[in-house]
N, C-alpha and C positions, 0 to 999 in steps of 0.2 A: 791460177788454179786449174784451168783447163789443160795447160801444158803438162802439169804434174800427173794428172790422170792418164794423159796420153803416154807419157814416159812409163808409167806403171804398167799399163797394158802392153807396151812394147817389150818390157822386161819379161812379163809372163809369156808372151809369144815366143821370144827367144829361148826362154827356159824350156818351154814345151818342145820346140824344135830341137834343142840340144838333147832332151830326153829321148825323143824319137830317134835321133841319130845314134846315140849311145846304145839304145836297145837293139840296133841293127847289128852290132858287133857280135861275133860268134861266141865269145866268152860269156857275154851277158845272157844270150839266149840259152846257152848250156846251163848256166847257173839258175836261170828261171825254170828250166825243165827239171833240173835236179830238185829244186825247191818244191815244185808241184808234185813230183814223185814221192819225195819225203813226206809231204803233207798227206797224200793219199795213203801211203803205208802206215803212217801214224794213226790216221782215222780208222783204217781197217783193223789195226792192232787194238785200238781202244774199244771198237765194237765187239771184237772177240772176247776181250777181257770182261767187258760189261755183260755180255751174254752168258759167259761162264759164271760170273758172280750171281746173276739172276737165276740161272739154272740151279746153282747150289742152294740159294735161299729158298727157292720153290721146292726143291727136293727135301730140305729140312722141314718145311711146313707140311708136306705130304706125309713124311714119316711120322711127324708128331701127331698129326690127325689120325693116321691109321693106328698108331699105338693106343690112342684114346678110344677108338672104336673097338679094337680087338681085346681090350682088357677084360678079363673074366669078371662076371658080376659076382659080387660078394653075396653069400647066403645071409639074408637078414632074418632068418627064422630065430625065434626066441629060444634060448637055452633053458632047459628046466633046471630047477635047483639041485636036483640030485646029480646032474652032470657038470655042475660048476666047480666042484671040488670044495675043499675046506675054506671057510671064511672066518 
């Protein structure tokens, strides 16, 4: 049982060593750099789109509230019977 655990740890150590060795290759480093740049560009684009969406929603809310405020008040004075017309 103890030998199996030792073999398992040895496999993980060799795998980690192989991963470090592979990551030292130029192609892998370039691919990782491109992936990081792509991720950053995607995040920046998503932030721009979200901010424009929020700006548009806020602008709609502002316009809706301003139109409610600036609506003319209706004259609620009672109309006399002689001005109502035929009934």
